[in-house]
PDB file of the backbone (N, CA, C, O) and the ligand in Angstrom, with CONECT records:
HET     ZN  A 101       1
ATOM      1  N   MET A   1      56.643  74.410-151.682  1.00  0.00           N
ATOM      2  CA  MET A   1      55.586  75.235-152.296  1.00  0.00           C
ATOM      3  C   MET A   1      54.713  74.406-153.237  1.00  0.00           C
ATOM      4  O   MET A   1      53.491  74.558-153.257  1.00  0.00           O
ATOM      5  N   ARG A   2      55.336  73.546-153.999  1.00  0.00           N
ATOM      6  CA  ARG A   2      54.550  72.749-154.944  1.00  0.00           C
ATOM      7  C   ARG A   2      53.612  71.765-154.221  1.00  0.00           C
ATOM      8  O   ARG A   2      52.473  71.550-154.634  1.00  0.00           O
ATOM      9  N   GLU A   3      54.129  71.177-153.132  1.00  0.00           N
ATOM     10  CA  GLU A   3      53.278  70.214-152.397  1.00  0.00           C
ATOM     11  C   GLU A   3      52.078  70.898-151.790  1.00  0.00           C
ATOM     12  O   GLU A   3      50.969  70.367-151.830  1.00  0.00           O
ATOM     13  N   ILE A   4      52.290  72.069-151.229  1.00  0.00           N
ATOM     14  CA  ILE A   4      51.194  72.808-150.617  1.00  0.00           C
ATOM     15  C   ILE A   4      50.139  73.171-151.670  1.00  0.00           C
ATOM     16  O   ILE A   4      48.938  73.009-151.459  1.00  0.00           O
ATOM     17  N   ASP A   5      50.621  73.655-152.778  1.00  0.00           N
ATOM     18  CA  ASP A   5      49.725  74.055-153.838  1.00  0.00           C
ATOM     19  C   ASP A   5      48.831  72.878-154.278  1.00  0.00           C
ATOM     20  O   ASP A   5      47.634  73.044-154.511  1.00  0.00           O
ATOM     21  N   THR A   6      49.438  71.701-154.384  1.00  0.00           N
ATOM     22  CA  THR A   6      48.696  70.532-154.816  1.00  0.00           C
ATOM     23  C   THR A   6      47.610  70.144-153.804  1.00  0.00           C
ATOM     24  O   THR A   6      46.482  69.844-154.195  1.00  0.00           O
ATOM     25  N   SER A   7      47.937  70.148-152.533  1.00  0.00           N
ATOM     26  CA  SER A   7      46.976  69.772-151.512  1.00  0.00           C
ATOM     27  C   SER A   7      45.803  70.731-151.460  1.00  0.00           C
ATOM     28  O   SER A   7      44.659  70.322-151.261  1.00  0.00           O
ATOM     29  N   VAL A   8      46.089  71.989-151.636  1.00  0.00           N
ATOM     30  CA  VAL A   8      45.015  72.989-151.621  1.00  0.00           C
ATOM     31  C   VAL A   8      44.054  72.742-152.779  1.00  0.00           C
ATOM     32  O   VAL A   8      42.837  72.858-152.636  1.00  0.00           O
ATOM     33  N   ARG A   9      44.614  72.409-153.890  1.00  0.00           N
ATOM     34  CA  ARG A   9      43.767  72.141-155.054  1.00  0.00           C
ATOM     35  C   ARG A   9      42.872  70.926-154.813  1.00  0.00           C
ATOM     36  O   ARG A   9      41.700  70.919-155.187  1.00  0.00           O
ATOM     37  N   ASP A  10      43.444  69.902-154.183  1.00  0.00           N
ATOM     38  CA  ASP A  10      42.663  68.706-153.876  1.00  0.00           C
ATOM     39  C   ASP A  10      41.485  69.026-152.960  1.00  0.00           C
ATOM     40  O   ASP A  10      40.375  68.540-153.175  1.00  0.00           O
ATOM     41  N   VAL A  11      41.730  69.844-151.941  1.00  0.00           N
ATOM     42  CA  VAL A  11      40.673  70.196-151.007  1.00  0.00           C
ATOM     43  C   VAL A  11      39.549  70.918-151.715  1.00  0.00           C
ATOM     44  O   VAL A  11      38.370  70.687-151.446  1.00  0.00           O
ATOM     45  N   THR A  12      39.930  71.793-152.620  1.00  0.00           N
ATOM     46  CA  THR A  12      38.908  72.554-153.369  1.00  0.00           C
ATOM     47  C   THR A  12      38.038  71.622-154.191  1.00  0.00           C
ATOM     48  O   THR A  12      36.819  71.788-154.248  1.00  0.00           O
ATOM     49  N   VAL A  13      38.653  70.660-154.816  1.00  0.00           N
ATOM     50  CA  VAL A  13      37.901  69.685-155.636  1.00  0.00           C
ATOM     51  C   VAL A  13      36.964  68.886-154.747  1.00  0.00           C
ATOM     52  O   VAL A  13      35.808  68.660-155.104  1.00  0.00           O
ATOM     53  N   TRP A  14      37.453  68.459-153.596  1.00  0.00           N
ATOM     54  CA  TRP A  14      36.674  67.642-152.685  1.00  0.00           C
ATOM     55  C   TRP A  14      35.425  68.382-152.208  1.00  0.00           C
ATOM     56  O   TRP A  14      34.321  67.839-152.234  1.00  0.00           O
ATOM     57  N   VAL A  15      35.613  69.618-151.776  1.00  0.00           N
ATOM     58  CA  VAL A  15      34.496  70.401-151.269  1.00  0.00           C
ATOM     59  C   VAL A  15      33.441  70.613-152.370  1.00  0.00           C
ATOM     60  O   VAL A  15      32.239  70.482-152.138  1.00  0.00           O
ATOM     61  N   LYS A  16      33.912  70.930-153.525  1.00  0.00           N
ATOM     62  CA  LYS A  16      32.994  71.148-154.638  1.00  0.00           C
ATOM     63  C   LYS A  16      32.230  69.857-154.958  1.00  0.00           C
ATOM     64  O   LYS A  16      31.025  69.884-155.212  1.00  0.00           O
ATOM     65  N   THR A  17      32.937  68.746-154.943  1.00  0.00           N
ATOM     66  CA  THR A  17      32.331  67.445-155.244  1.00  0.00           C
ATOM     67  C   THR A  17      31.301  67.087-154.188  1.00  0.00           C
ATOM     68  O   THR A  17      30.205  66.629-154.511  1.00  0.00           O
ATOM     69  N   LYS A  18      31.647  67.292-152.949  1.00  0.00           N
ATOM     70  CA  LYS A  18      30.800  66.925-151.851  1.00  0.00           C
ATOM     71  C   LYS A  18      29.459  67.646-151.926  1.00  0.00           C
ATOM     72  O   LYS A  18      28.424  67.083-151.569  1.00  0.00           O
ATOM     73  N   ARG A  19      29.480  68.855-152.376  1.00  0.00           N
ATOM     74  CA  ARG A  19      28.224  69.621-152.503  1.00  0.00           C
ATOM     75  C   ARG A  19      27.277  69.047-153.560  1.00  0.00           C
ATOM     76  O   ARG A  19      26.067  68.944-153.356  1.00  0.00           O
ATOM     77  N   ASP A  20      27.859  68.687-154.667  1.00  0.00           N
ATOM     78  CA  ASP A  20      27.029  68.315-155.820  1.00  0.00           C
ATOM     79  C   ASP A  20      26.564  66.879-155.825  1.00  0.00           C
ATOM     80  O   ASP A  20      25.579  66.555-156.489  1.00  0.00           O
ATOM     81  N   LEU A  21      27.246  66.009-155.102  1.00  0.00           N
ATOM     82  CA  LEU A  21      26.914  64.594-155.164  1.00  0.00           C
ATOM     83  C   LEU A  21      25.960  64.147-154.079  1.00  0.00           C
ATOM     84  O   LEU A  21      25.912  64.739-153.001  1.00  0.00           O
ATOM     85  N   PRO A  22      25.202  63.106-154.362  1.00  0.00           N
ATOM     86  CA  PRO A  22      24.255  62.559-153.380  1.00  0.00           C
ATOM     87  C   PRO A  22      24.952  61.904-152.205  1.00  0.00           C
ATOM     88  O   PRO A  22      26.109  61.495-152.308  1.00  0.00           O
ATOM     89  N   VAL A  23      24.259  61.806-151.105  1.00  0.00           N
ATOM     90  CA  VAL A  23      24.797  61.235-149.894  1.00  0.00           C
ATOM     91  C   VAL A  23      23.845  60.184-149.335  1.00  0.00           C
ATOM     92  O   VAL A  23      22.627  60.359-149.374  1.00  0.00           O
ATOM     93  N   LYS A  24      24.392  59.111-148.826  1.00  0.00           N
ATOM     94  CA  LYS A  24      23.581  58.092-148.140  1.00  0.00           C
ATOM     95  C   LYS A  24      24.145  57.877-146.751  1.00  0.00           C
ATOM     96  O   LYS A  24      25.288  58.236-146.470  1.00  0.00           O
ATOM     97  N   THR A  25      23.326  57.281-145.876  1.00  0.00           N
ATOM     98  CA  THR A  25      23.807  56.956-144.542  1.00  0.00           C
ATOM     99  C   THR A  25      24.032  55.446-144.419  1.00  0.00           C
ATOM    100  O   THR A  25      23.150  54.648-144.735  1.00  0.00           O
ATOM    101  N   CYS A  26      25.185  55.080-143.971  1.00  0.00           N
ATOM    102  CA  CYS A  26      25.533  53.680-143.811  1.00  0.00           C
ATOM    103  C   CYS A  26      24.780  53.089-142.611  1.00  0.00           C
ATOM    104  O   CYS A  26      24.882  53.627-141.509  1.00  0.00           O
ATOM    105  N   PRO A  27      24.031  52.004-142.798  1.00  0.00           N
ATOM    106  CA  PRO A  27      23.254  51.412-141.713  1.00  0.00           C
ATOM    107  C   PRO A  27      24.121  50.719-140.666  1.00  0.00           C
ATOM    108  O   PRO A  27      23.632  50.401-139.582  1.00  0.00           O
ATOM    109  N   VAL A  28      25.371  50.483-140.960  1.00  0.00           N
ATOM    110  CA  VAL A  28      26.270  49.795-140.022  1.00  0.00           C
ATOM    111  C   VAL A  28      26.956  50.788-139.104  1.00  0.00           C
ATOM    112  O   VAL A  28      26.894  50.648-137.883  1.00  0.00           O
ATOM    113  N   CYS A  29      27.599  51.772-139.665  1.00  0.00           N
ATOM    114  CA  CYS A  29      28.355  52.729-138.837  1.00  0.00           C
ATOM    115  C   CYS A  29      27.596  54.049-138.647  1.00  0.00           C
ATOM    116  O   CYS A  29      28.053  54.945-137.937  1.00  0.00           O
ATOM    117  N   GLN A  30      26.446  54.149-139.284  1.00  0.00           N
ATOM    118  CA  GLN A  30      25.585  55.330-139.131  1.00  0.00           C
ATOM    119  C   GLN A  30      26.241  56.613-139.597  1.00  0.00           C
ATOM    120  O   GLN A  30      25.887  57.705-139.151  1.00  0.00           O
ATOM    121  N   ARG A  31      27.193  56.474-140.492  1.00  0.00           N
ATOM    122  CA  ARG A  31      27.864  57.668-141.004  1.00  0.00           C
ATOM    123  C   ARG A  31      27.454  57.934-142.449  1.00  0.00           C
ATOM    124  O   ARG A  31      27.276  57.002-143.233  1.00  0.00           O
ATOM    125  N   PRO A  32      27.308  59.199-142.790  1.00  0.00           N
ATOM    126  CA  PRO A  32      26.977  59.541-144.195  1.00  0.00           C
ATOM    127  C   PRO A  32      28.187  59.317-145.088  1.00  0.00           C
ATOM    128  O   PRO A  32      29.323  59.578-144.695  1.00  0.00           O
ATOM    129  N   PHE A  33      27.926  58.829-146.291  1.00  0.00           N
ATOM    130  CA  PHE A  33      29.002  58.678-147.246  1.00  0.00           C
ATOM    131  C   PHE A  33      28.543  59.243-148.583  1.00  0.00           C
ATOM    132  O   PHE A  33      27.368  59.188-148.945  1.00  0.00           O
ATOM    133  N   VAL A  34      29.506  59.781-149.291  1.00  0.00           N
ATOM    134  CA  VAL A  34      29.227  60.488-150.523  1.00  0.00           C
ATOM    135  C   VAL A  34      29.416  59.596-151.741  1.00  0.00           C
ATOM    136  O   VAL A  34      30.248  58.689-151.752  1.00  0.00           O
ATOM    137  N   TRP A  35      28.660  59.866-152.711  1.00  0.00           N
ATOM    138  CA  TRP A  35      28.749  59.150-154.009  1.00  0.00           C
ATOM    139  C   TRP A  35      30.185  59.122-154.495  1.00  0.00           C
ATOM    140  O   TRP A  35      30.925  60.099-154.384  1.00  0.00           O
ATOM    141  N   ARG A  36      30.554  57.970-155.039  1.00  0.00           N
ATOM    142  CA  ARG A  36      31.904  57.839-155.602  1.00  0.00           C
ATOM    143  C   ARG A  36      31.788  57.353-157.025  1.00  0.00           C
ATOM    144  O   ARG A  36      30.817  56.718-157.435  1.00  0.00           O
ATOM    145  N   LYS A  37      32.824  57.686-157.746  1.00  0.00           N
ATOM    146  CA  LYS A  37      32.829  57.351-159.175  1.00  0.00           C
ATOM    147  C   LYS A  37      32.686  55.842-159.412  1.00  0.00           C
ATOM    148  O   LYS A  37      32.054  55.414-160.378  1.00  0.00           O
ATOM    149  N   LYS A  38      33.276  55.054-158.529  1.00  0.00           N
ATOM    150  CA  LYS A  38      33.208  53.600-158.708  1.00  0.00           C
ATOM    151  C   LYS A  38      31.806  53.057-158.514  1.00  0.00           C
ATOM    152  O   LYS A  38      31.525  51.916-158.881  1.00  0.00           O
ATOM    153  N   TRP A  39      30.916  53.869-157.938  1.00  0.00           N
ATOM    154  CA  TRP A  39      29.523  53.461-157.741  1.00  0.00           C
ATOM    155  C   TRP A  39      28.612  54.053-158.801  1.00  0.00           C
ATOM    156  O   TRP A  39      27.391  53.951-158.687  1.00  0.00           O
ATOM    157  N   ALA A  40      29.168  54.657-159.809  1.00  0.00           N
ATOM    158  CA  ALA A  40      28.378  55.335-160.830  1.00  0.00           C
ATOM    159  C   ALA A  40      27.289  54.441-161.417  1.00  0.00           C
ATOM    160  O   ALA A  40      26.189  54.911-161.709  1.00  0.00           O
ATOM    161  N   ARG A  41      27.583  53.187-161.585  1.00  0.00           N
ATOM    162  CA  ARG A  41      26.620  52.273-162.228  1.00  0.00           C
ATOM    163  C   ARG A  41      25.738  51.514-161.236  1.00  0.00           C
ATOM    164  O   ARG A  41      24.767  50.870-161.634  1.00  0.00           O
ATOM    165  N   CYS A  42      26.069  51.586-159.962  1.00  0.00           N
ATOM    166  CA  CYS A  42      25.285  50.806-159.008  1.00  0.00           C
ATOM    167  C   CYS A  42      24.913  51.594-157.766  1.00  0.00           C
ATOM    168  O   CYS A  42      24.650  51.005-156.717  1.00  0.00           O
ATOM    169  N   TRP A  43      24.888  52.912-157.868  1.00  0.00           N
ATOM    170  CA  TRP A  43      24.582  53.745-156.721  1.00  0.00           C
ATOM    171  C   TRP A  43      23.240  53.359-156.074  1.00  0.00           C
ATOM    172  O   TRP A  43      23.114  53.408-154.850  1.00  0.00           O
ATOM    173  N   GLU A  44      22.282  52.992-156.849  1.00  0.00           N
ATOM    174  CA  GLU A  44      20.978  52.607-156.319  1.00  0.00           C
ATOM    175  C   GLU A  44      21.103  51.422-155.369  1.00  0.00           C
ATOM    176  O   GLU A  44      20.336  51.302-154.414  1.00  0.00           O
ATOM    177  N   GLU A  45      22.047  50.567-155.627  1.00  0.00           N
ATOM    178  CA  GLU A  45      22.201  49.337-154.829  1.00  0.00           C
ATOM    179  C   GLU A  45      23.194  49.492-153.691  1.00  0.00           C
ATOM    180  O   GLU A  45      23.260  48.633-152.811  1.00  0.00           O
ATOM    181  N   VAL A  46      23.957  50.557-153.691  1.00  0.00           N
ATOM    182  CA  VAL A  46      24.946  50.750-152.651  1.00  0.00           C
ATOM    183  C   VAL A  46      24.273  51.074-151.320  1.00  0.00           C
ATOM    184  O   VAL A  46      23.450  51.987-151.245  1.00  0.00           O
ATOM    185  N   ARG A  47      24.612  50.350-150.301  1.00  0.00           N
ATOM    186  CA  ARG A  47      23.994  50.571-148.983  1.00  0.00           C
ATOM    187  C   ARG A  47      25.040  50.823-147.899  1.00  0.00           C
ATOM    188  O   ARG A  47      24.721  51.405-146.863  1.00  0.00           O
ATOM    189  N   TYR A  48      26.251  50.406-148.114  1.00  0.00           N
ATOM    190  CA  TYR A  48      27.273  50.540-147.085  1.00  0.00           C
ATOM    191  C   TYR A  48      28.405  51.427-147.556  1.00  0.00           C
ATOM    192  O   TYR A  48      28.708  51.494-148.747  1.00  0.00           O
ATOM    193  N   CYS A  49      29.032  52.115-146.598  1.00  0.00           N
ATOM    194  CA  CYS A  49      30.049  53.099-146.956  1.00  0.00           C
ATOM    195  C   CYS A  49      31.321  52.404-147.425  1.00  0.00           C
ATOM    196  O   CYS A  49      32.118  53.002-148.147  1.00  0.00           O
ATOM    197  N   SER A  50      31.523  51.150-147.025  1.00  0.00           N
ATOM    198  CA  SER A  50      32.758  50.480-147.390  1.00  0.00           C
ATOM    199  C   SER A  50      32.589  48.979-147.369  1.00  0.00           C
ATOM    200  O   SER A  50      31.597  48.450-146.868  1.00  0.00           O
ATOM    201  N   GLU A  51      33.556  48.319-147.912  1.00  0.00           N
ATOM    202  CA  GLU A  51      33.564  46.844-147.912  1.00  0.00           C
ATOM    203  C   GLU A  51      33.553  46.319-146.482  1.00  0.00           C
ATOM    204  O   GLU A  51      32.943  45.291-146.187  1.00  0.00           O
ATOM    205  N   LYS A  52      34.221  47.023-145.622  1.00  0.00           N
ATOM    206  CA  LYS A  52      34.339  46.642-144.200  1.00  0.00           C
ATOM    207  C   LYS A  52      32.955  46.616-143.544  1.00  0.00           C
ATOM    208  O   LYS A  52      32.629  45.668-142.830  1.00  0.00           O
ATOM    209  N   CYS A  53      32.155  47.628-143.776  1.00  0.00           N
ATOM    210  CA  CYS A  53      30.812  47.677-143.201  1.00  0.00           C
ATOM    211  C   CYS A  53      29.906  46.638-143.826  1.00  0.00           C
ATOM    212  O   CYS A  53      29.063  46.055-143.145  1.00  0.00           O
ATOM    213  N   ARG A  54      30.071  46.405-145.098  1.00  0.00           N
ATOM    214  CA  ARG A  54      29.255  45.412-145.778  1.00  0.00           C
ATOM    215  C   ARG A  54      29.465  44.027-145.169  1.00  0.00           C
ATOM    216  O   ARG A  54      28.514  43.261-145.012  1.00  0.00           O
ATOM    217  N   ARG A  55      30.699  43.715-144.831  1.00  0.00           N
ATOM    218  CA  ARG A  55      31.004  42.427-144.225  1.00  0.00           C
ATOM    219  C   ARG A  55      30.554  42.395-142.758  1.00  0.00           C
ATOM    220  O   ARG A  55      30.089  41.367-142.265  1.00  0.00           O
ATOM    221  N   HIS A  56      30.697  43.506-142.087  1.00  0.00           N
ATOM    222  CA  HIS A  56      30.366  43.611-140.696  1.00  0.00           C
ATOM    223  C   HIS A  56      28.915  43.244-140.424  1.00  0.00           C
ATOM    224  O   HIS A  56      28.584  42.689-139.376  1.00  0.00           O
ATOM    225  N   ARG A  57      28.078  43.556-141.363  1.00  0.00           N
ATOM    226  CA  ARG A  57      26.648  43.346-141.223  1.00  0.00           C
ATOM    227  C   ARG A  57      26.301  41.912-140.860  1.00  0.00           C
ATOM    228  O   ARG A  57      25.428  41.666-140.028  1.00  0.00           O
ATOM    229  N   GLY A  58      27.000  40.957-141.496  1.00  0.00           N
ATOM    230  CA  GLY A  58      26.691  39.559-141.256  1.00  0.00           C
ATOM    231  C   GLY A  58      27.054  39.064-139.866  1.00  0.00           C
ATOM    232  O   GLY A  58      26.306  38.285-139.276  1.00  0.00           O
ATOM    233  N   SER A  59      28.172  39.496-139.338  1.00  0.00           N
ATOM    234  CA  SER A  59      28.669  38.970-138.067  1.00  0.00           C
ATOM    235  C   SER A  59      27.995  39.604-136.861  1.00  0.00           C
ATOM    236  O   SER A  59      27.602  38.898-135.932  1.00  0.00           O
ATOM    237  N   ALA A  60      27.858  40.905-136.862  1.00  0.00           N
ATOM    238  CA  ALA A  60      27.297  41.599-135.697  1.00  0.00           C
ATOM    239  C   ALA A  60      25.832  41.928-135.890  1.00  0.00           C
ATOM    240  O   ALA A  60      25.256  41.682-136.949  1.00  0.00           O
ATOM    241  N   THR A  61      25.232  42.497-134.832  1.00  0.00           N
ATOM    242  CA  THR A  61      23.830  42.901-134.781  1.00  0.00           C
ATOM    243  C   THR A  61      22.840  41.735-134.611  1.00  0.00           C
ATOM    244  O   THR A  61      21.630  41.956-134.555  1.00  0.00           O
TER     245      THR A  61
HETATM  246 ZN    ZN A 101      29.752  52.190-142.739  1.00  0.00          ZN2+
END
């Protein structure tokens, strides 16, 4: 019961967060990604959804 309760709460937080935060589209994988706390200071400069996509840019295309 406790585990279920915790997961439900997490989902609620995620949905609420997803609504309020800005979204960008990753030019590598073409998928939208949502603002994250770690990008709070550099969101303007963030272009890729992950470190993996950022590296991928150099090798492919
Ligand atoms: Zn990506």
